[in-house]
N, C-alpha and C positions, 0 to 999 in steps of 0.2 A: 467263444464269447469274448468281447472286448474287456480288457483290464480296466479297472477303475483308476482314474487319475488320483495320485496321492493328494490328500487334503491337509493343508498346513495352516496353522493359526499363528499369525504374527502379532505380537502384542506390543503396542506403542502407547502406553496408558496416558502419559502426560502431554503428549503433543502429536498432532495429526499429520499424516502425509498430505492432507489437503491444505495445510496452512502455508502461508507465504514465508519462505525462509527469511530470517532477519527480524521477524516479529515475535514478541513474546518469548516463548521457549522453543520457537522453531528455528532450526539451523541445518547444519550438514546431515544430521540424523534424519530429518524429514525427507531430504533429497534421497538419502540412502534407502529408506524404507519404501518410498514410492517407486523409485527406479528398480530396486530389486524385486518388489512384488509384481510389477508389470512384466518383467522379463522372466521371472519364475513361471508365471502363468503361460507365457509364450512357449516355454519349453516343457510343458506337460504337467503342470501342477495346478491345483485349485487352491487359491490363497484368499484367506480372510484376514484383514488387518483390523485389530481391535483398538479403539482409541476412545477416550472419554468425551461425551457430547458436551460441548461448551457454548452452545447457542441454542435458544428455543427454536430457531428456524432451521437448524441443521437436520438434514434427513438421516433416518436411521441407517439406511443402506445407500452407499454411493459406489458406482462402478468406476474403477480405475481403467480397466481394460477387460476384454473377455477372459473370465476365469480369475479375475482379481477384484475383490470388493472391499470397501472400507465399512466397518460396522461400528457406528457411533453409539456407545453404551451410555444410557442415562445412569449417572452415579454422582450424587450430590447435585449442587445447583447447576443449571444449564447456563453456565457463565464461567469465565476464567477463574481458577483457584490457584493460589500459591502452592508450589510444589510441596512445601513443608506441611500443607494441610491435606494433601491427597491420601495419605495412609488411612485416614478415618473413613474414606469412601471405598477402600479395598473390598469389603464384603459385598457391597451393592454392585461394583464393577464385576466381581467374580461371578455373581449370580447372572449378570447379563451375558457373560461369556458362556456359562453353562446353558442358558436358554437357547442361544444360537447353536451350540453343539448338538443339543437334542434335536433342533429343527433340521439340521443338515446331516445328522447321522454320525457326529463325532469327528475328531481330528486325529491324523496319524502322527503328527509331530508338532511341537510348539517351539517357536523362535522368539525370544523376548529381547527387547531393546531397551537398555537403561535399567538401573537398579529397581526403579519403582515397578516396572513390568515384570521383573524377575520374581517380585513378591507374589504376584498373582499367578505367574506362569508355573512356579513350583507346585502350587496347590492343584492347578488344572491338570498338570501331568500326572500327579498322584491319582486324581479322579479317573483319568482315562487310560492309565498305564502307558502313556506316550512318552517318547524320549524328548528331552529338553536340550535346546541349543540356546546359548545366551551370548548377546553382544552388549557392550557397556558404553562405547563411544567416549565416555570420560570415566576416570577412576578417581574416587575420593582421596585415596592415599597419595596419588600423584598430584592432584590438584592442591592438596593441603601443604605439599612441599614447596609450592611456588606461588603463594598467595601475594596479591598486590598489597601495598601498605593499607591497612584499615579493612581489608577484605575479610569477612568472617569465614572461619573454617567450615568445611562440610560436617553435617551433624553425625553424631554416633549412630543414629538409626540407619544412615546410608552406608556407613562402614560395615555395620552388622549385616545389612541386606546384601551388599555385594559379596561379602565373605560367604554367606550362606548359599547364595545362588551359585557362585563359583564352585563351591564344594560339592553341590548335588548335580550340576549340569553334566549331561553326557558329553557335550562338546562346548567349548568356549571359543568364540571367534575373535581373533585379533586382526586389526587393520594393518599393523606394521610389525616388523620384528621387535621394535622397541616395546610395543604394547604386549607382545607375547612374552617378552622377558619380565615386564612388570607383573603380568598375571601370575607367572611362575614365581618370581622372586618376592613379591610383596603379598601375594595372596595364597601361595602354595598350590597353584594349579599344576597338576602333573603335565609335563610336556606332551605326553601321548593323548591328552584330551584337548589340546589347544590346536586350532587350525588357523592358518594365515589366509585371510581373504581380503585383499585390499578393495576399498571402494573404487568406483569408476568415475568417468566423466562422459557427458553426453556430447559427442563430437559433432553431432548435427546442430547443436545449439552453440557450443563453445569452440570457435574456430577463428583463424585469422581473418581480418577484414581491413580495408583501408583506413588507417587512423584519421586522416583528414576528413574523410567522409562521415565516419561515425561521430567525430568530434563536432562537426557542423550540425549533425542531427541532434546532438546533446546541447547545442549552443555553447560549446567550449572550444571553438576553433582558435580563439586568440589567447589560450593559456596552455601552460605545460602542467599536465595533471598527474599528481600523486593520488593513489586511491587506497582507501581502507574500506573493506566490506565485512559486515558481521554485526551481530548483536552488540549493543553498547554495554559491555559488562567488563569489569576490571581485568579479568583474566585473559581477555581478548587483546588488551593493550592499546585501546584508543588513545589514551594519554601519551603513550610512547610515540604514536603516529603524529600527534600535535607537536610534541616536543622536537620530533625529527624535522618537521617542517620549519619550526623556528630556528633550529640549528642550521638547516640548509640555507635559509635567508640570511642568517648572520654571517655565515662563512663566505657566501658569494652574492652579495646584495645586487650586484649588476647582472651577473649571469643568470641568477635565479629570480629576476624581477617579474617574470611572468608565471612563476610556479605557484600552484594552489593545491590544496588538499581537499578531496571530496570524500566524505564519510557517508556510506550508503548502509543504513541499518537503523533499528529501532531499539528502544529500551528492552532489557531482558525481563523475562517472567511476566507477572501481572502487575508489576510495579509501575510507578509514575515515571516521569522523565527526569528523575534526579540525576542519573548518569549523564544525560544530555546536557543538563545545566552545568554539571561539573566540568564536562569537556569544554563547553563554550566559556565558562569562567576561567579555565586554564588558558584557552586561546587568548582571552582578553588580557590576562595577566602577562602573557608572553608577547603581547602586541601583534598577534597574527590573526585576530578575529576576522579581519576583512579577507583573509586568504583561506578561511575554512568554510566549506560549503556542506551543509547537512542535507541529505536526501533520505526519504523514507525507503524502506526495503523495496527492492526492485524485482519485478517479474523476471524469470530466468532469461527470456529473449532480450529484454532491455539491459539486464545486468551484463550480458555478453558485450553489448555496446560500450558500457562503462569500462570493462576490462580492456577492450580493443583501443579505446580512446586514451587510456592512461599510458604514461611513459614508464612508470614503476608502480607496482602493487606492493603495499606494505602489509606484512603479516607478523606484527610484533607480539604474538601471543606469549603469555607466561606459562601456559600449558596447552598442549594440542595433541589429541590422540592421533589425528591424521592430518588435516589441513586441506580441506576440499577447495577452499578459496584459492590457495596457492596453485593447486592442480588446474582449476578452471582458468585462472589467469594465464598460466603457461600454455594451455590449449589454445588460448586466443593470441598467443605470440607475444605476451608482455612479460618482461623480466620481473622477478620477485626479490624483494629484500625482506628476509624472514628471520625471526629468532631461531637460534639453534636449540630447539626444544622438541621433545617427543617425536610425533610423526612427521614433522616438518624436515627432519634430518633425512627422511626417506623419500619425501615428495619433491624436495628442491635439491638439485645437483649444484653444490656450492662451486662458484666460479665458472659454471657452465650454463645454467639456466637462470641464474640469479646469484644471490649471496645469502649465506647463513651467518648470522652475527651472534657472538657469545654475549649473553647478558642483554640488558635493556636500557643501556646508556644511549641516549639520543645522539650523542656525538658519534658513536660507532656506527649507528644506523645511517646517519646523515652522510658519513664519509662514503659509504657504499652507494647511496642514492646519488651523490654528486659524481661519482665515477661514471654512472649510467647516463646522467644528464649531460656530462661534458663530452662523452664519446658516443656518438650516435651509431657508429659502426659496431662498437662493442655491444651496445644495447640491441641492435639488429641481430647480431650473431647469437646473443643469448636468447632473443625471442624465438629465432628459428630452432634453436636447440631445445627450447621449452616445448614447442609444438611436437617435435620428434619424441621427446621424452614422455609427453602426455599420452602418446599413442599406446604405451604400455598398459594404460588403464582404460577399461571400458566397462559399462554396466552389463553388457552381454557376458563378458568374462566373469565378472562378479557373480552373476546369477548362475553361470555354469558351475563355478566353484562351490557356491552355496548348495546347489543341487547335489554335488558330489558329497558334500558333508552330510546332507540329509539322507542320501542313499546309503551311506555307511551304516547309519542307524536303522533305517527302514528295512534294510536287507540283512541286518545282523540276526543270528539265531535268538529266538526268544529265551 
């Protein structure tokens, strides 16, 4: 008799793998959940990804791939809800997860993503006697240590939720050695429960292509492009990117006369465009508003063109668990200038695939950018090295390693 495929519940409560990265609360975590779910299904697991339904038109069940489905649970209004208001909808969301479990015959394992999902996943695992795997993608204690001026700290509820989920999870997944050390040092996770599973990159989408050709396709053939990709939130550092542009232009007004900054991303969460206005006000105050171009979040295939058209990708984050943007840029052959924080220290090889900069002083970031703009041979070498470095990371490898983590628990004696 054929063995039943293991059935895994992935919980991504606050943001859906169907969402466009760079919008609302969608970012690298969405790419991770979708990419991992599809590939876990292809290597012999049945995967349901649970997320909250945020639109009246959203179907309850959407197939990502054979064996991988997104289950959109009605919990609260069928509309975007600020993350801080989601806990009140936990009971309704949990009941939706339970209904699906009864329908499909239960789940062998639960993998939660982000602290909000952990709140629900802990109870579901108690219901089913299933092991719990937890990923966080960002950690409140780390984020609170590197807040931008005026940025509010993460709430006590999040700190409590992370601590409780980490304490009871059978395995905690870290994206980088840095995150593994933070989980152990700041949250008390025993090293034997932590597993290192780096995210990947889709090399079928993100790969080198002729810069001139893609620049013409984007109508940017007559400029030298600096690129910032991501949600417009203070901890991602879009303000540092704008200040870096201003510093580049001030230091080399002739050589940098064709340099512009493209920002591809939207406001974070369910809020308005206050951060967009703040960024453009800053650009105006610095006199570079004519050199800053705002683009909405881009589909993955078009985003690859932006990466390839850019001469430098800026990743000046104040905190970053991994840094998928930096990895995607390198896969496209574009050097990265990034802040030396969190996972970026693992993703970018300083002086080889780009530069890591201590702190967020725009003068320091601009100095590295100018090195690359002034030396095309150096930029080309770093671009080639970035492609080679990116080959260490793939979603197929991520899925195989996740499956290995799951099998540790599924095969353990009861």
